[in-house]
Backbone as CSV, one residue per row, in Angstrom:
resi,resn,N_x,N_y,N_z,CA_x,CA_y,CA_z,C_x,C_y,C_z
1,MET,-6.876,-49.100,183.059,-8.077,-49.698,183.582,-9.030,-48.629,184.124
2,GLY,-8.464,-47.558,184.686,-9.297,-46.505,185.256,-10.208,-45.867,184.227
3,ASP,-9.680,-45.532,183.032,-10.509,-44.936,181.995,-11.560,-45.924,181.497
4,TRP,-11.206,-47.201,181.399,-12.159,-48.209,180.956,-13.323,-48.288,181.932
5,LEU,-13.009,-48.317,183.234,-14.041,-48.396,184.249,-14.903,-47.141,184.254
6,ARG,-14.284,-45.975,184.082,-15.060,-44.723,184.029,-16.061,-44.755,182.878
7,GLY,-15.626,-45.294,181.728,-16.511,-45.376,180.569,-17.687,-46.300,180.799
8,LYS,-17.491,-47.358,181.554,-18.559,-48.320,181.834,-19.623,-47.746,182.771
9,ARG,-19.263,-46.810,183.618,-20.185,-46.270,184.621,-21.023,-45.089,184.110
10,MET,-20.836,-44.659,182.890,-21.553,-43.489,182.386,-23.000,-43.825,182.056
11,LYS,-23.913,-42.931,182.463,-25.333,-43.123,182.204,-25.742,-42.531,180.861
12,ASP,-25.147,-41.397,180.495,-25.506,-40.706,179.253,-24.224,-40.190,178.592
13,PRO,-23.416,-41.099,177.995,-22.135,-40.673,177.424,-22.297,-39.879,176.133
14,VAL,-21.414,-38.896,175.954,-21.381,-38.086,174.735,-19.924,-37.711,174.472
15,ARG,-19.566,-37.607,173.198,-18.201,-37.196,172.844,-18.056,-35.696,173.054
16,GLY,-16.881,-35.302,173.509,-16.606,-33.894,173.740,-15.110,-33.647,173.752
17,THR,-14.734,-32.522,174.343,-13.320,-32.163,174.443,-13.007,-31.724,175.862
18,ALA,-11.730,-31.828,176.196,-11.247,-31.348,177.484,-9.985,-30.539,177.230
19,ARG,-10.006,-29.264,177.580,-8.819,-28.422,177.449,-8.002,-28.548,178.725
20,VAL,-6.712,-28.835,178.548,-5.809,-28.996,179.689,-5.434,-27.604,180.205
21,VAL,-5.755,-27.348,181.462,-5.377,-26.091,182.104,-3.996,-26.249,182.717
22,ALA,-3.770,-27.372,183.382,-2.475,-27.669,183.993,-2.364,-29.175,184.160
23,CYS,-1.124,-29.659,184.202,-0.921,-31.086,184.470,0.429,-31.282,185.146
24,SER,0.550,-32.424,185.801,1.787,-32.744,186.505,2.897,-33.029,185.506
25,ARG,4.119,-33.027,186.009,5.275,-33.327,185.155,5.390,-34.829,184.946
26,MET,5.969,-35.189,183.814,6.144,-36.605,183.510,7.380,-37.131,184.214
27,THR,7.303,-38.381,184.634,8.436,-39.063,185.248,9.337,-39.567,184.132
28,GLN,10.596,-39.190,184.142,11.503,-39.514,183.043,11.870,-40.989,182.970
29,ALA,11.777,-41.727,184.064,12.269,-43.102,184.080,11.219,-44.139,183.677
30,ALA,10.018,-43.736,183.341,8.955,-44.699,183.077,8.377,-44.537,181.673
31,MET,7.823,-45.627,181.139,7.138,-45.579,179.845,5.801,-44.861,179.992
32,ALA,5.190,-45.002,181.163,3.918,-44.352,181.485,3.930,-44.070,182.981
33,SER,3.192,-43.050,183.374,3.102,-42.765,184.805,1.810,-42.021,185.090
34,ASN,1.539,-41.818,186.374,0.321,-41.152,186.791,0.398,-39.665,186.450
35,CYS,-0.659,-39.178,185.871,-0.731,-37.769,185.473,-1.949,-37.138,186.135
36,ALA,-1.730,-36.080,186.884,-2.821,-35.320,187.488,-3.051,-34.078,186.631
37,MET,-4.303,-33.869,186.229,-4.617,-32.761,185.328,-5.791,-31.949,185.849
38,ASN,-5.775,-30.667,185.529,-6.929,-29.799,185.678,-7.436,-29.541,184.274
39,LEU,-8.697,-29.883,184.025,-9.291,-29.791,182.692,-10.538,-28.924,182.729
40,VAL,-10.917,-28.411,181.560,-12.234,-27.821,181.374,-12.893,-28.650,180.289
41,VAL,-13.950,-29.352,180.666,-14.634,-30.294,179.792,-15.852,-29.623,179.174
42,SER,-16.077,-29.885,177.880,-17.287,-29.397,177.225,-17.732,-30.418,176.179
43,ALA,-19.046,-30.468,175.964,-19.627,-31.374,174.979,-21.040,-30.891,174.685
44,ASP,-21.668,-31.498,173.696,-23.036,-31.156,173.346,-23.943,-31.432,174.547
45,GLY,-24.618,-30.405,175.020,-25.500,-30.559,176.169,-24.793,-30.533,177.506
46,VAL,-23.495,-30.248,177.494,-22.715,-30.190,178.735,-22.069,-28.811,178.816
47,PRO,-22.400,-28.030,179.849,-21.733,-26.726,179.983,-20.265,-26.923,180.319
48,ALA,-19.438,-25.935,180.013,-18.013,-26.001,180.352,-17.891,-26.261,181.852
49,THR,-17.151,-27.328,182.179,-17.067,-27.777,183.562,-15.614,-28.019,183.949
50,PRO,-15.134,-27.388,185.038,-13.773,-27.681,185.498,-13.740,-29.057,186.159
51,VAL,-12.686,-29.821,185.857,-12.566,-31.181,186.370,-11.119,-31.436,186.784
52,GLU,-10.938,-32.058,187.938,-9.628,-32.581,188.322,-9.634,-34.048,187.916
53,TYR,-8.589,-34.486,187.216,-8.593,-35.811,186.596,-7.228,-36.453,186.751
54,GLN,-7.198,-37.744,187.037,-5.937,-38.484,187.126,-6.032,-39.719,186.256
55,ALA,-4.942,-40.032,185.589,-4.887,-41.218,184.739,-3.434,-41.628,184.569
56,ILE,-3.231,-42.876,184.201,-1.900,-43.331,183.826,-1.755,-43.039,182.337
57,VAL,-0.707,-42.288,181.986,-0.536,-41.791,180.621,0.830,-42.208,180.087
58,ARG,0.840,-42.642,178.830,2.111,-42.956,178.173,2.890,-41.661,177.955
59,GLN,4.213,-41.751,178.041,5.042,-40.551,177.879,4.860,-39.889,176.525
60,ASP,4.711,-40.678,175.455,4.605,-40.065,174.132,3.260,-39.380,173.899
61,ARG,2.316,-39.529,174.813,1.008,-38.883,174.704,0.779,-37.890,175.859
62,TRP,1.850,-37.595,176.611,1.722,-36.742,177.802,1.128,-35.393,177.417
63,PRO,0.078,-34.953,178.112,-0.577,-33.683,177.768,0.224,-32.475,178.233
64,HIS,-0.137,-31.326,177.689,0.463,-30.062,178.112,-0.635,-29.006,178.205
65,ALA,-0.373,-27.959,178.956,-1.350,-26.889,179.143,-1.750,-26.312,177.792
66,GLY,-3.043,-26.134,177.601,-3.575,-25.588,176.353,-4.011,-26.653,175.365
67,GLN,-3.550,-27.866,175.525,-3.898,-28.942,174.606,-5.372,-29.314,174.771
68,VAL,-6.008,-29.705,173.674,-7.389,-30.153,173.696,-7.387,-31.665,173.496
69,LEU,-7.980,-32.379,174.452,-8.017,-33.836,174.417,-9.415,-34.320,174.031
70,PRO,-9.505,-35.383,173.229,-10.821,-35.965,172.933,-11.295,-36.774,174.136
71,VAL,-12.558,-36.602,174.521,-13.087,-37.299,175.686,-14.489,-37.819,175.410
72,THR,-14.888,-38.761,176.213,-16.276,-39.156,176.334,-16.674,-38.724,177.731
73,VAL,-17.761,-37.963,177.828,-18.172,-37.388,179.107,-19.611,-37.794,179.389
74,ASP,-19.932,-37.950,180.661,-21.281,-38.308,181.084,-22.091,-37.029,181.236
75,ARG,-23.137,-36.871,180.408,-23.977,-35.664,180.510,-24.606,-35.553,181.890
76,ALA,-24.936,-36.689,182.490,-25.568,-36.681,183.805,-24.611,-36.222,184.900
77,LYS,-23.325,-36.484,184.715,-22.306,-36.091,185.698,-21.032,-35.732,184.933
78,PRO,-20.884,-34.472,184.500,-19.764,-34.074,183.634,-18.377,-34.292,184.231
79,THR,-18.280,-34.470,185.541,-16.964,-34.740,186.126,-16.536,-36.183,185.883
80,ARG,-17.449,-37.008,185.402,-17.121,-38.398,185.045,-16.801,-38.412,183.554
81,LEU,-15.559,-38.695,183.234,-15.146,-38.676,181.836,-14.089,-39.714,181.563
82,LYS,-13.898,-39.971,180.293,-12.868,-40.897,179.836,-12.097,-40.198,178.727
83,VAL,-10.791,-40.025,178.893,-9.955,-39.460,177.832,-9.714,-40.564,176.808
84,GLU,-9.907,-40.248,175.542,-9.705,-41.211,174.459,-8.233,-41.150,174.042
85,TRP,-7.359,-41.771,174.850,-5.918,-41.668,174.651,-5.466,-42.209,173.303
86,ASP,-6.160,-43.193,172.736,-5.776,-43.738,171.430,-5.907,-42.707,170.314
87,GLU,-6.711,-41.661,170.543,-6.910,-40.619,169.542,-5.974,-39.433,169.733
88,VAL,-5.242,-39.400,170.838,-4.303,-38.302,171.100,-3.032,-38.577,170.299
89,ARG,-2.640,-37.600,169.502,-1.423,-37.758,168.683,-0.183,-37.738,169.566
90,SER,0.818,-38.485,169.136,2.070,-38.519,169.889,2.811,-37.194,169.716
91,HIS,3.780,-36.938,170.608,4.586,-35.720,170.509,5.281,-35.647,169.153
92,GLU,5.844,-36.768,168.716,6.569,-36.783,167.444,5.648,-36.423,166.288
93,ASP,4.429,-36.965,166.285,3.464,-36.650,165.223,3.081,-35.170,165.246
94,ARG,2.829,-34.628,166.461,2.448,-33.211,166.565,3.573,-32.310,166.084
95,ILE,4.821,-32.620,166.457,5.953,-31.803,166.024,6.090,-31.861,164.507
96,ALA,5.991,-33.059,163.930,6.127,-33.201,162.480,5.029,-32.422,161.755
97,GLU,3.785,-32.507,162.234,2.683,-31.771,161.604,2.881,-30.263,161.711
98,GLN,3.312,-29.795,162.880,3.523,-28.363,163.060,4.682,-27.869,162.197
99,ALA,5.746,-28.673,162.086,6.877,-28.285,161.241,6.460,-28.231,159.776
100,GLU,5.676,-29.209,159.326,5.192,-29.204,157.945,4.293,-28.006,157.675
101,ALA,3.402,-27.691,158.615,2.509,-26.548,158.455,3.292,-25.246,158.400
102,LEU,4.282,-25.112,159.271,5.109,-23.904,159.277,5.877,-23.770,157.966
103,ALA,6.465,-24.866,157.497,7.211,-24.829,156.232,6.293,-24.466,155.075
104,ALA,5.092,-25.034,155.044,4.145,-24.727,153.964,3.755,-23.255,153.986
105,GLN,3.503,-22.715,155.173,3.136,-21.309,155.277,4.285,-20.406,154.870
106,MET,5.501,-20.763,155.265,6.660,-19.951,154.900,6.894,-20.020,153.387
107,ASN,6.729,-21.203,152.796,6.934,-21.359,151.353,5.853,-20.676,150.538
108,ASN,4.656,-20.539,151.102,3.560,-19.871,150.396,3.547,-18.374,150.660
109,GLY,4.469,-17.902,151.424,4.540,-16.463,151.695,3.485,-15.997,152.673
110,GLY,2.745,-16.927,153.277,1.696,-16.555,154.215,2.264,-16.207,155.572
111,ALA,1.503,-15.459,156.316,1.919,-15.105,157.666,1.659,-16.283,158.584
112,THR,2.403,-16.353,159.643,2.230,-17.431,160.612,2.511,-16.903,162.003
113,ALA,2.040,-17.608,162.961,2.323,-17.263,164.359,3.594,-18.005,164.758
114,HIS,4.702,-17.663,164.095,5.961,-18.367,164.255,6.436,-18.365,165.706
115,ASP,6.444,-17.208,166.335,6.897,-17.132,167.726,5.979,-17.919,168.641
116,ASP,4.659,-17.899,168.355,3.719,-18.677,169.156,4.008,-20.167,169.014
117,LEU,4.370,-20.604,167.814,4.682,-22.013,167.592,5.917,-22.416,168.393
118,VAL,6.949,-21.591,168.369,8.158,-21.885,169.138,7.822,-21.924,170.625
119,ASP,7.032,-20.962,171.118,6.621,-20.958,172.524,5.823,-22.217,172.862
120,HIS,4.943,-22.611,171.943,4.128,-23.814,172.140,5.023,-25.051,172.249
121,LEU,6.004,-25.168,171.380,6.918,-26.310,171.423,7.722,-26.323,172.719
122,ARG,8.169,-25.152,173.165,8.933,-25.087,174.414,8.062,-25.475,175.607
123,ALA,6.773,-25.070,175.582,5.869,-25.443,176.670,5.539,-26.927,176.627
124,ALA,5.412,-27.467,175.418,5.057,-28.881,175.267,6.197,-29.802,175.665
125,PHE,7.426,-29.330,175.496,8.591,-30.160,175.766,9.559,-29.443,176.686
126,PRO,9.151,-29.268,177.961,10.034,-28.572,178.891,11.359,-29.306,179.029
127,GLY,12.414,-28.541,179.017,13.740,-29.125,179.134,14.379,-29.456,177.796
128,ALA,13.560,-29.595,176.739,14.121,-29.875,175.415,14.685,-28.582,174.842
129,GLU,15.755,-28.710,174.097,16.359,-27.520,173.496,15.671,-27.239,172.167
130,ILE,14.904,-26.160,172.118,14.219,-25.731,170.900,14.966,-24.497,170.410
131,THR,15.592,-24.603,169.256,16.340,-23.466,168.723,15.727,-23.020,167.411
132,VAL,15.906,-21.759,167.120,15.405,-21.187,165.881,16.609,-20.693,165.094
133,SER,16.697,-21.117,163.857,17.818,-20.730,163.015,17.848,-19.220,162.826
134,SER,19.040,-18.673,162.742,19.160,-17.229,162.501,18.698,-16.882,161.090
135,HIS,18.506,-17.886,160.240,18.028,-17.647,158.879,16.514,-17.647,158.772
136,THR,15.834,-17.864,159.893,14.375,-17.860,159.880,13.889,-16.451,159.612
137,PRO,13.042,-16.261,158.606,12.556,-14.917,158.314,11.655,-14.391,159.422
138,ASN,11.633,-13.105,159.579,10.740,-12.472,160.534,9.381,-12.344,159.867
139,LEU,8.436,-13.174,160.272,7.142,-13.230,159.599,6.148,-12.281,160.248
140,ALA,5.248,-11.729,159.432,4.210,-10.829,159.941,3.192,-11.624,160.737
141,ASP,2.525,-10.960,161.674,1.486,-11.666,162.427,0.131,-11.452,161.762
142,LEU,-0.915,-11.901,162.395,-2.240,-11.862,161.789,-2.834,-10.459,161.722
143,THR,-2.158,-9.451,162.247,-2.737,-8.108,162.243,-2.498,-7.371,160.930
144,GLY,-1.579,-7.851,160.094,-1.292,-7.165,158.845,-2.296,-7.497,157.759
145,GLY,-2.467,-6.599,156.786,-3.330,-6.857,155.641,-4.779,-6.541,155.929
146,ASP,-5.630,-6.720,154.879,-7.046,-6.436,155.061,-7.741,-7.624,155.718
147,SER,-9.018,-7.470,156.006,-9.756,-8.505,156.738,-9.790,-9.834,156.012
148,ILE,-9.935,-9.799,154.702,-9.994,-11.040,153.940,-8.662,-11.777,154.015
149,GLU,-7.552,-11.051,153.868,-6.233,-11.681,153.985,-6.023,-12.273,155.363
150,ARG,-6.443,-11.539,156.407,-6.283,-12.042,157.772,-7.135,-13.286,157.998
151,LEU,-8.364,-13.292,157.461,-9.222,-14.477,157.586,-8.614,-15.674,156.860
152,GLU,-8.031,-15.438,155.685,-7.388,-16.523,154.937,-6.205,-17.093,155.715
153,ARG,-5.397,-16.220,156.313,-4.250,-16.694,157.102,-4.726,-17.450,158.339
154,LEU,-5.778,-16.943,158.962,-6.344,-17.608,160.128,-6.864,-18.993,159.747
155,ALA,-7.559,-19.089,158.621,-8.079,-20.379,158.147,-6.936,-21.344,157.833
156,ALA,-5.843,-20.821,157.269,-4.685,-21.672,156.960,-4.075,-22.224,158.247
157,LEU,-3.983,-21.401,159.282,-3.471,-21.873,160.566,-4.378,-22.956,161.146
158,HIS,-5.689,-22.759,160.996,-6.641,-23.752,161.499,-6.519,-25.063,160.728
159,ARG,-6.455,-24.992,159.399,-6.317,-26.198,158.575,-5.033,-26.948,158.887
160,SER,-3.974,-26.212,159.190,-2.682,-26.850,159.459,-2.635,-27.517,160.830
161,GLY,-3.618,-27.221,161.682,-3.619,-27.798,163.017,-2.955,-26.915,164.057
162,ALA,-2.449,-25.754,163.638,-1.806,-24.850,164.584,-2.823,-24.205,165.520
163,LEU,-4.105,-24.143,165.085,-5.175,-23.608,165.923,-6.250,-24.672,166.088
164,THR,-6.761,-24.819,167.297,-7.875,-25.735,167.526,-9.156,-25.092,167.000
165,ASP,-10.231,-25.869,166.955,-11.522,-25.334,166.519,-11.947,-24.160,167.397
166,GLU,-11.758,-24.304,168.720,-12.157,-23.241,169.647,-11.295,-21.990,169.452
167,GLU,-9.980,-22.169,169.303,-9.087,-21.022,169.096,-9.412,-20.316,167.784
168,PHE,-9.705,-21.102,166.742,-10.057,-20.533,165.440,-11.341,-19.715,165.555
169,ALA,-12.370,-20.290,166.199,-13.653,-19.584,166.333,-13.490,-18.287,167.115
170,ALA,-12.705,-18.325,168.187,-12.495,-17.121,168.998,-11.731,-16.051,168.222
171,ALA,-10.678,-16.474,167.507,-9.892,-15.507,166.734,-10.725,-14.919,165.593
172,LYS,-11.521,-15.748,164.949,-12.379,-15.272,163.860,-13.415,-14.274,164.384
173,ALA,-13.989,-14.568,165.545,-14.959,-13.658,166.148,-14.308,-12.317,166.480
174,ARG,-13.072,-12.346,167.038,-12.361,-11.090,167.320,-12.084,-10.315,166.049
175,LEU,-11.687,-11.035,165.004,-11.337,-10.397,163.747,-12.548,-9.738,163.104
176,LEU,-13.700,-10.404,163.176,-14.912,-9.889,162.545,-15.636,-8.872,163.419
177,GLY,-15.171,-8.754,164.667,-15.754,-7.760,165.566,-17.055,-8.245,166.121
């Protein structure tokens, strides 16, 4: 109800994103519980704005640090926002997509941020046992090869969903100097 009410009070709503800086831990005994988050909100015509935000969140959609959430934000007051929880992928969907992307990259001989993916999964699912098979090849990172090869690998990571639009743009800018 809180997000619904926030959406009704907006004077100049616009779609944007909110990057999770930190959030509270999920309560294991409930289907949904209160989540306190520190976000950085941005949208067209809205400068990056730090926001403290609380909402009741389903466990399968629980956010983690670094995640980008779809939001509707009030241009007139950027601290007033509504997270579009129906558009947030579940943990199971995100894991399946990341596993498929990793398998595709490994099968195509492309480089991947394999260790970053494992770290991301461990951060997303604290307490879950994430193991890596001893048969997993040691993959090169994005620093190997010429600029075109690195850009292609970076684009593949972005297409697979392993990198957000913002992460892709920043990495591409670093790569191109």
